[in-house]
Every structure is written in C-alpha cells, then in structure tokens.
C-alpha positions as CSV (number, residue, x, y, z in Angstrom):
1,M,-15.6,-13.6,-17.4
2,S,-16.8,-16.6,-17.5
3,K,-14.7,-20.4,-16.1
4,T,-14.4,-21.3,-19.8
5,D,-13.4,-18.2,-21.1
6,V,-10.4,-18.0,-18.0
7,A,-9.1,-21.5,-19.6
8,D,-9.4,-20.7,-23.3
9,I,-7.3,-17.4,-22.0
10,I,-4.7,-19.9,-20.2
11,E,-4.4,-22.6,-22.5
12,P,-2.2,-21.6,-25.4
13,L,0.3,-21.8,-21.7
14,V,-0.3,-24.8,-20.9
15,R,-0.1,-26.1,-25.0
16,H,3.1,-24.4,-25.0
17,Q,4.4,-25.7,-21.5
18,V,4.6,-22.5,-20.1
19,F,2.5,-24.7,-16.9
20,P,1.8,-28.1,-16.4
21,S,-2.0,-27.2,-16.3
22,V,-4.6,-24.9,-16.5
23,E,-4.8,-24.4,-12.7
24,E,-1.6,-24.3,-11.8
25,A,-1.0,-20.9,-14.7
26,A,-4.0,-19.5,-13.2
27,R,-2.3,-20.2,-9.7
28,S,0.7,-19.6,-10.9
29,L,-0.4,-15.2,-12.3
30,V,-2.6,-15.2,-9.4
31,L,0.2,-15.3,-6.7
32,D,2.7,-12.9,-9.0
33,R,0.1,-10.3,-9.7
34,I,-0.1,-10.7,-5.3
35,L,3.1,-10.9,-5.3
36,R,4.0,-7.8,-7.5
37,E,1.1,-5.4,-4.9
38,I,3.0,-6.5,-2.3
39,D,6.2,-5.1,-2.9
40,R,4.3,-2.2,-4.9
41,Y,2.9,-1.3,-1.2
42,R,6.0,-2.2,0.9
43,G,8.1,0.2,-1.7
44,R,5.7,2.9,-0.8
45,I,5.9,2.3,2.5
46,E,9.9,2.4,2.9
47,A,9.9,5.9,0.8
48,L,7.8,7.2,3.2
49,E,9.9,6.3,6.3
50,K,12.4,7.1,4.7
51,R,11.3,11.1,3.4
52,H,10.1,11.2,7.6
53,G,12.4,9.2,8.7
54,M,10.1,7.2,11.0
55,P,7.7,4.6,11.1
56,F,3.9,5.1,10.6
57,E,3.0,4.7,14.3
58,Q,5.7,7.9,15.3
59,F,5.0,9.7,12.3
60,S,1.1,9.4,13.8
61,A,2.1,10.9,17.3
62,Y,4.6,13.8,15.4
63,L,1.5,14.6,13.2
64,K,-1.0,14.5,16.7
65,E,2.0,16.6,18.3
66,R,1.8,19.5,15.8
67,S,-1.7,19.6,14.9
68,A,-1.8,21.2,19.1
69,L,0.8,23.4,18.8
70,L,-1.8,25.3,16.8
71,G,-4.5,25.4,19.2
72,D,-1.8,26.2,21.9
73,G,-1.5,29.8,21.5
74,H,2.0,30.1,21.3
75,L,1.7,31.0,17.5
76,D,1.1,34.5,15.7
77,A,-1.5,34.3,12.8
78,A,1.8,33.7,9.9
79,Q,3.5,30.8,11.9
80,K,-0.5,29.2,12.3
81,K,-0.7,29.7,8.8
82,K,2.8,27.7,8.0
83,V,1.9,25.2,10.6
84,A,-1.3,24.3,9.1
85,Q,0.1,24.3,5.5
86,A,2.7,22.1,6.7
87,I,0.6,19.5,8.7
88,M,-1.8,19.2,6.0
89,N,0.8,18.2,3.8
90,E,1.9,16.2,5.8
91,E,-1.6,14.5,6.9
92,E,-2.0,13.6,2.6
93,D,1.5,11.5,3.4
94,W,-0.1,10.2,6.5
95,L,-3.1,9.1,4.4
96,D,-1.1,7.6,1.6
97,W,0.6,5.7,4.3
98,K,-2.3,4.5,6.1
99,I,-4.1,3.1,2.3
100,A,-0.6,1.7,1.8
101,R,-1.0,-0.7,5.2
102,D,-4.2,-1.2,4.6
103,F,-3.6,-2.8,0.9
104,L,0.0,-4.4,2.0
105,E,-2.2,-6.3,5.1
106,A,-5.2,-7.0,2.8
107,W,-2.6,-8.5,-0.6
108,L,-1.3,-10.1,2.6
109,G,-4.2,-11.8,3.1
110,L,-4.5,-12.5,0.1
111,K,-1.1,-14.0,-0.1
112,G,-2.2,-16.5,2.5
113,E,-5.2,-18.0,1.0
114,A,-4.1,-18.4,-2.1
115,A,-0.7,-20.2,-0.8
116,G,-3.1,-22.5,1.2
C-alpha cells in the first residue's frame, strides 16, 4: 500500500472524529496492535511457566539434565524410550517458549520505537 492508500483508509476515522488526525490515528492503531501482540506473547509465556512450574531459564537447565539421563547408561531400553518421548514433548514446549520470548522482545522493541 502506498502512503496515500493508508491515509484514504484512515481518513474516515478522522472525519468522524474518532482521531484528531491521520497521523494520530496511525500511531494509535499501530500502538494498539503492538500492545495486543505483547499481551499475546506474555500470555503464552505465562501459560508455559504455569504448565512447567518454573521460568524459562530453569526449564532449559531441567531439559539439559533430562537429556543427560538418556546417555548415562542407567536406563533400560523401555525407560529410555519413555524418557525420550517425554523430552521430545518438552523440547517442543521449549521451542514454543523460546519463540514467544523472542517475539515478545521484538514487540517490546517496536513499542519503544513507536512511543519515541
């Protein structure tokens, strides 16, 4: 979209006095989107913290310890299979968690830029 197209889309909001100007409308709408994304990723992180009962850093250390169990020779084949399956599920959560943290950081950075 060109700048004109965006102004044309926002102009009715200004005309109906929802916003005082096109610039203010754009700033407000962008900030609203940023805040919704921040809430979304914070919620995802909180859900994972609640599910696992620990923060991300502690969960990362826990996963490392669990993975070490597979190679220490103390588990039989059936136990190894069960632990490996559990670790795979936990690693999926770890990856989701890492992505949520990265996106939250990015959206917080955008918030700082948009507010500045």
